[in-house]
Wavefront OBJ file of the C-alpha trace (Angstrom):
o trace
v 76.582 -3.449 -24.336
v 74.222 -0.723 -24.739
v 74.676 2.658 -23.701
v 72.137 4.480 -21.639
v 69.044 5.309 -23.674
v 69.156 8.764 -24.102
v 72.559 8.611 -25.682
v 72.179 6.045 -28.744
v 73.042 8.070 -31.519
v 74.157 6.760 -35.239
v 77.680 7.757 -33.820
v 77.543 4.459 -31.815
v 76.364 2.114 -34.309
v 78.916 2.937 -36.590
v 81.543 2.613 -34.082
v 80.236 -0.868 -32.740
v 79.670 -2.260 -36.265
v 82.904 -0.879 -37.097
v 81.867 0.838 -40.340
v 81.547 4.939 -41.478
v 78.050 6.794 -40.600
v 77.476 6.886 -44.127
v 77.289 3.342 -44.250
v 74.788 3.040 -41.459
v 72.577 5.644 -43.238
v 72.817 3.076 -46.460
v 71.584 0.498 -44.690
v 68.805 2.313 -42.786
v 67.679 3.662 -45.946
v 67.511 0.094 -47.814
v 70.646 1.353 -50.199
v 71.310 -1.584 -52.538
v 75.252 -0.170 -52.333
v 76.337 -2.406 -49.219
v 77.650 -5.299 -49.035
v 75.668 -8.569 -47.703
v 78.368 -9.033 -44.681
v 78.324 -5.253 -43.964
v 74.626 -5.154 -43.778
v 74.329 -7.750 -41.517
v 77.485 -6.452 -39.449
v 74.980 -3.303 -39.152
v 71.534 -4.868 -38.479
v 73.509 -6.405 -35.656
v 74.590 -3.592 -33.993
v 71.492 -1.835 -34.431
v 69.663 -4.814 -32.664
v 71.823 -4.954 -30.067
v 71.925 -1.039 -29.246
v 68.160 -1.164 -29.421
v 68.862 1.982 -31.881
v 65.846 3.750 -33.362
v 66.822 6.398 -36.458
v 65.305 9.849 -35.574
v 61.854 10.331 -36.710
v 62.615 13.994 -37.709
v 65.622 13.269 -39.561
v 67.176 16.987 -39.116
v 70.351 15.299 -39.831
v 72.177 11.969 -39.411
v 73.710 13.036 -36.393
v 71.282 15.288 -34.557
v 69.273 13.574 -31.972
v 67.547 16.758 -30.610
v 64.107 16.541 -31.424
v 60.630 17.654 -29.438
v 58.078 15.419 -30.736
v 55.853 13.715 -28.211
v 54.102 11.217 -29.546
v 50.235 9.577 -28.292
v 49.559 6.702 -29.431
v 45.939 5.554 -28.556
v 42.835 3.353 -30.729
v 40.911 6.505 -31.835
v 41.573 10.336 -31.580
v 38.204 10.969 -32.472
v 35.972 8.900 -29.957
v 34.788 10.768 -27.027
v 36.798 9.128 -24.294
v 40.102 9.809 -26.573
v 38.908 13.548 -26.648
v 38.975 13.959 -22.855
v 42.299 12.271 -22.441
v 44.163 14.571 -25.613
v 42.460 17.565 -23.462
v 45.083 16.372 -20.349
v 47.694 16.265 -22.617
v 47.438 19.344 -24.258
v 46.865 20.959 -21.217
v 49.959 19.752 -19.386
v 51.893 20.311 -22.583
v 50.620 24.497 -22.636
v 53.994 25.416 -21.296
v 56.545 23.088 -22.955
v 58.183 23.248 -26.109
v 57.102 19.825 -27.455
v 54.874 19.057 -30.061
v 52.365 15.976 -30.038
v 52.275 13.413 -32.939
v 48.933 11.467 -33.073
v 49.557 7.248 -33.792
v 45.931 6.199 -34.485
v 46.269 2.244 -33.745
v 42.994 1.355 -34.894
v 40.293 -0.638 -33.519
v 41.668 -4.442 -34.389
v 45.302 -4.863 -34.117
v 46.623 -2.599 -31.591
v 49.845 -4.213 -31.136
v 50.716 -4.675 -35.296
v 50.082 -1.027 -35.528
v 52.162 0.350 -32.250
v 55.048 -1.850 -33.755
v 55.148 -0.825 -37.093
v 54.614 2.934 -35.704
v 57.492 2.391 -33.394
v 60.093 0.742 -36.388
v 59.316 3.908 -38.355
v 61.606 5.946 -35.754
v 61.742 7.453 -32.254
v 60.544 9.798 -30.959
v 61.307 12.226 -27.624
v 58.643 10.489 -25.517
v 55.499 8.228 -26.179
v 52.076 8.171 -24.226
v 50.764 4.881 -25.020
v 46.590 4.669 -24.384
v 43.887 2.348 -24.283
v 45.599 -1.104 -25.199
v 46.849 -3.768 -23.139
v 50.703 -4.101 -22.772
v 51.867 -7.803 -23.544
v 55.241 -9.135 -22.471
v 56.543 -8.266 -26.499
v 55.280 -4.908 -26.183
v 56.417 -4.096 -22.928
v 60.348 -5.323 -24.617
v 59.774 -3.114 -27.651
v 58.740 -0.003 -25.482
v 61.931 -0.256 -23.291
v 63.874 -0.400 -26.371
v 63.008 2.826 -28.085
v 65.451 4.857 -26.062
v 62.615 7.293 -25.125
v 60.521 7.730 -22.051
v 57.529 5.795 -21.775
v 54.047 6.201 -19.866
v 51.001 4.064 -20.143
v 47.601 5.382 -19.502
v 45.050 2.469 -19.260
v 47.101 -0.434 -18.282
v 50.509 -0.952 -15.657
v 53.328 -3.132 -16.166
v 57.086 -3.797 -14.507
v 59.316 -1.070 -15.631
v 57.371 1.729 -17.485
v 55.377 4.410 -15.925
v 51.172 3.677 -15.892
v 48.035 4.214 -14.306
v 44.879 2.330 -14.896
v 41.614 2.221 -13.553
v 39.962 -0.275 -11.400
v 36.859 -1.200 -13.982
v 35.767 -4.226 -12.432
v 34.722 -1.866 -9.119
v 33.604 0.879 -11.199
v 31.103 -1.287 -13.125
v 29.945 -3.077 -9.934
v 29.059 0.450 -8.281
v 26.953 1.362 -11.561
v 25.164 -2.016 -11.344
v 24.816 -1.520 -7.535
v 23.082 1.538 -7.706
v 20.725 0.167 -10.145
v 19.926 -2.666 -7.994
v 19.358 -0.423 -5.007
v 17.479 1.621 -6.856
v 14.751 -0.994 -6.996
v 15.955 -3.281 -10.680
v 16.172 -6.804 -10.366
v 15.995 -7.431 -14.665
v 19.208 -5.200 -15.408
v 20.785 -5.449 -18.888
v 24.329 -4.971 -20.176
v 25.561 -3.092 -23.421
v 29.160 -4.402 -24.508
v 31.512 -4.098 -27.016
v 31.677 -6.684 -29.430
v 35.345 -6.614 -29.156
v 37.118 -8.210 -26.592
v 39.787 -6.982 -24.060
v 41.186 -6.885 -20.464
v 38.551 -3.594 -19.977
v 35.532 -5.129 -21.547
v 35.989 -8.718 -19.672
v 36.331 -6.514 -16.186
v 33.298 -4.644 -16.796
v 31.311 -7.570 -17.607
v 32.955 -9.191 -14.385
v 31.838 -6.069 -12.370
v 28.652 -6.613 -13.504
v 28.351 -10.213 -13.037
v 29.709 -9.777 -9.124
v 26.962 -6.734 -8.286
v 24.522 -9.065 -9.406
v 25.395 -12.231 -7.367
v 26.134 -10.044 -4.477
v 22.584 -9.036 -4.654
v 21.527 -12.583 -4.868
v 20.112 -11.833 -8.346
v 20.157 -14.642 -11.403
v 23.411 -13.952 -13.979
v 22.089 -14.078 -17.179
v 24.434 -14.250 -20.145
v 21.692 -13.548 -22.815
v 20.809 -10.089 -20.769
v 24.777 -9.199 -21.895
v 24.094 -7.630 -25.284
v 26.666 -6.387 -27.897
v 25.815 -4.240 -30.796
v 26.737 -5.387 -34.455
v 28.200 -2.428 -35.427
v 31.877 -2.226 -35.919
v 32.460 1.411 -35.519
v 35.764 2.285 -32.504
v 35.392 -1.280 -31.864
v 32.132 -1.193 -30.729
v 32.009 1.738 -28.219
v 29.933 4.108 -30.766
v 26.258 5.736 -30.107
v 25.413 3.339 -33.066
v 26.776 0.160 -31.367
v 24.427 1.067 -27.980
v 21.208 1.883 -30.509
v 21.714 -1.315 -32.121
v 22.341 -3.426 -28.851
v 19.291 -1.298 -27.207
v 16.811 -2.208 -30.201
v 17.701 -5.751 -29.427
v 17.079 -5.416 -26.030
v 13.749 -3.969 -26.653
v 12.744 -6.767 -29.103
v 14.333 -9.856 -27.182
v 14.226 -8.945 -23.308
v 10.773 -7.307 -22.580
v 11.612 -7.745 -18.474
v 14.426 -5.838 -18.448
v 14.035 -2.154 -16.506
v 17.345 -1.096 -16.289
v 20.746 -0.855 -18.562
v 24.377 -0.794 -17.569
v 26.383 0.208 -20.816
v 29.945 -0.142 -20.849
v 30.674 3.182 -22.388
v 28.669 6.623 -22.099
v 28.461 6.821 -26.028
v 26.768 3.143 -26.285
v 24.165 4.751 -23.548
v 23.865 7.605 -25.323
v 22.711 5.435 -28.658
v 20.545 3.201 -26.061
v 19.018 6.345 -24.884
v 18.164 7.647 -28.701
v 16.540 3.987 -29.296
v 14.364 4.692 -26.173
v 13.450 7.718 -27.493
v 12.181 6.465 -30.771
v 10.198 3.937 -29.774
v 8.528 6.054 -27.376
v 10.109 4.867 -24.125
v 11.248 7.585 -21.574
v 14.062 7.524 -19.632
v 14.339 6.585 -16.583
v 10.401 6.060 -16.258
v 10.818 2.970 -18.616
v 14.405 1.821 -18.945
v 17.136 3.412 -16.292
v 20.335 4.031 -17.837
v 23.916 4.375 -16.395
v 27.207 4.862 -18.526
v 30.934 4.251 -18.088
v 33.310 7.273 -18.748
v 31.709 10.387 -17.778
v 32.304 12.153 -20.421
v 31.186 15.952 -20.913
v 27.997 15.238 -22.937
v 26.602 12.859 -20.434
v 26.930 15.789 -17.549
v 24.662 17.748 -19.750
v 22.149 15.529 -20.775
v 21.942 13.843 -17.049
v 23.341 10.906 -17.977
v 24.796 8.437 -14.307
v 28.109 7.456 -15.470
v 31.475 6.292 -13.852
v 33.532 8.626 -13.448
v 37.293 8.099 -14.485
v 38.630 11.590 -14.127
v 40.311 11.047 -17.569
v 41.787 14.535 -18.107
v 43.448 14.717 -14.716
v 44.939 11.382 -14.991
v 46.059 12.262 -18.751
v 47.616 15.493 -17.440
v 49.543 13.747 -14.590
v 50.469 10.911 -17.003
v 51.923 13.697 -19.538
v 53.908 15.739 -16.880
v 55.366 12.866 -15.326
v 56.282 12.126 -19.338
v 57.702 15.262 -19.505
v 59.908 15.026 -16.254
v 61.393 12.038 -17.917
v 62.171 13.718 -21.237
v 63.863 16.640 -19.417
v 65.814 14.259 -16.804
v 64.036 15.779 -13.612
v 62.504 12.738 -13.086
v 64.961 9.740 -12.538
v 63.873 7.423 -9.805
v 61.581 4.361 -10.394
v 58.504 4.238 -12.141
v 54.960 4.009 -10.825
v 51.819 2.019 -11.077
v 48.897 3.894 -10.244
v 45.563 2.317 -10.038
v 42.943 4.903 -9.785
v 39.394 3.877 -8.473
v 36.767 5.267 -10.138
v 33.714 6.830 -8.925
v 29.824 6.989 -9.748
v 28.188 10.125 -10.709
v 24.350 10.093 -9.960
v 22.172 11.992 -12.303
v 18.445 11.532 -13.449
v 18.537 9.025 -16.147
v 18.744 6.210 -13.130
v 16.621 7.724 -10.526
v 14.835 4.863 -8.504
v 11.659 3.410 -9.455
v 8.877 5.063 -7.730
l 1 2 3 4 5 6 7 8 9 10 11 12 13 14 15 16 17 18 19 20 21 22 23 24 25 26 27 28 29 30 31 32 33 34 35 36 37 38 39 40 41 42 43 44 45 46 47 48 49 50 51 52 53 54 55 56 57 58 59 60 61 62 63 64 65 66 67 68 69 70 71 72 73 74 75 76 77 78 79 80 81 82 83 84 85 86 87 88 89 90 91 92 93 94 95 96 97 98 99 100 101 102 103 104 105 106 107 108 109 110 111 112 113 114 115 116 117 118 119 120 121 122 123 124 125 126 127 128 129 130 131 132 133 134 135 136 137 138 139 140 141 142 143 144 145 146 147 148 149 150 151 152 153 154 155 156 157 158 159 160 161 162 163 164 165 166 167 168 169 170 171 172 173 174 175 176 177 178 179 180 181 182 183 184 185 186 187 188 189 190 191 192 193 194 195 196 197 198 199 200 201 202 203 204 205 206 207 208 209 210 211 212 213 214 215 216 217 218 219 220 221 222 223 224 225 226 227 228 229 230 231 232 233 234 235 236 237 238 239 240 241 242 243 244 245 246 247 248 249 250 251 252 253 254 255 256 257 258 259 260 261 262 263 264 265 266 267 268 269 270 271 272 273 274 275 276 277 278 279 280 281 282 283 284 285 286 287 288 289 290 291 292 293 294 295 296 297 298 299 300 301 302 303 304 305 306 307 308 309 310 311 312 313 314 315 316 317 318 319 320 321 322 323 324 325 326 327 328 329 330 331 332 333 334 335 336 337 338 339 340 341
């Protein structure tokens, strides 16, 4: 039977397999100097104990490491930058290094699995990806505390947002401002987050008795950041301008897309909000300076709280039941979505 997560060491594996520590080390390092039967016995012990080697590799016996990993789809996009600011603020007074795992914009699950196989960390903060059953099992087997931002699942602390509510509030605001022809800029990639925001857009139109037209939900073709980029928003807005002339308002599923859409409007001589009203999602810092209405998710605050929880788990100060927090976003109204005159 596996011991308590934080206590699994190479000694446990050696004892379980009935071999020397040096033998376990050779198996871990894929040395050819191990018989097939011994290798199988050691690998079976590793699997049964759910052991992960110490990434820092200070010594075979050492299990004290001070690396907290943050896994996220990108660490350069504004949304992720806001999250990392919250992480940094929380860790300012803690002796923990931060290791960034870039999950990329396509197969997040495979990237995460590959990262976890490379060794253990003191704690893991997983941001911005859906937690499947396979991922949940892997996370519960890494012998390190884990906290999730952007999803929730049984047995792991998690913070997520009511994305459908946020999107519905944004579109309802545009409808209240007198708009009936409202387009949505979405990402070309599919995810639970994207589907929820599209559902919120549709729900607001339905409640207002407005037609739901699939052609009004537009995705750009730019691959950068999975479609959540200024370039993608600009591309989508150019499509709206050329093919949907009746549109007077646009809800973008991220602020960076909205900023790109705003640039496209400016380039063709149109004004925001006189010609096209805009609302984004995420409420990044730039949006507050340029006057972009946006759905505020309090990203820094949530990241701070999630990291605080993770640090408490690491230190042993928190040993209670896991939490699953669903955050209700708040619409921040600014000049980009002023009502029609």
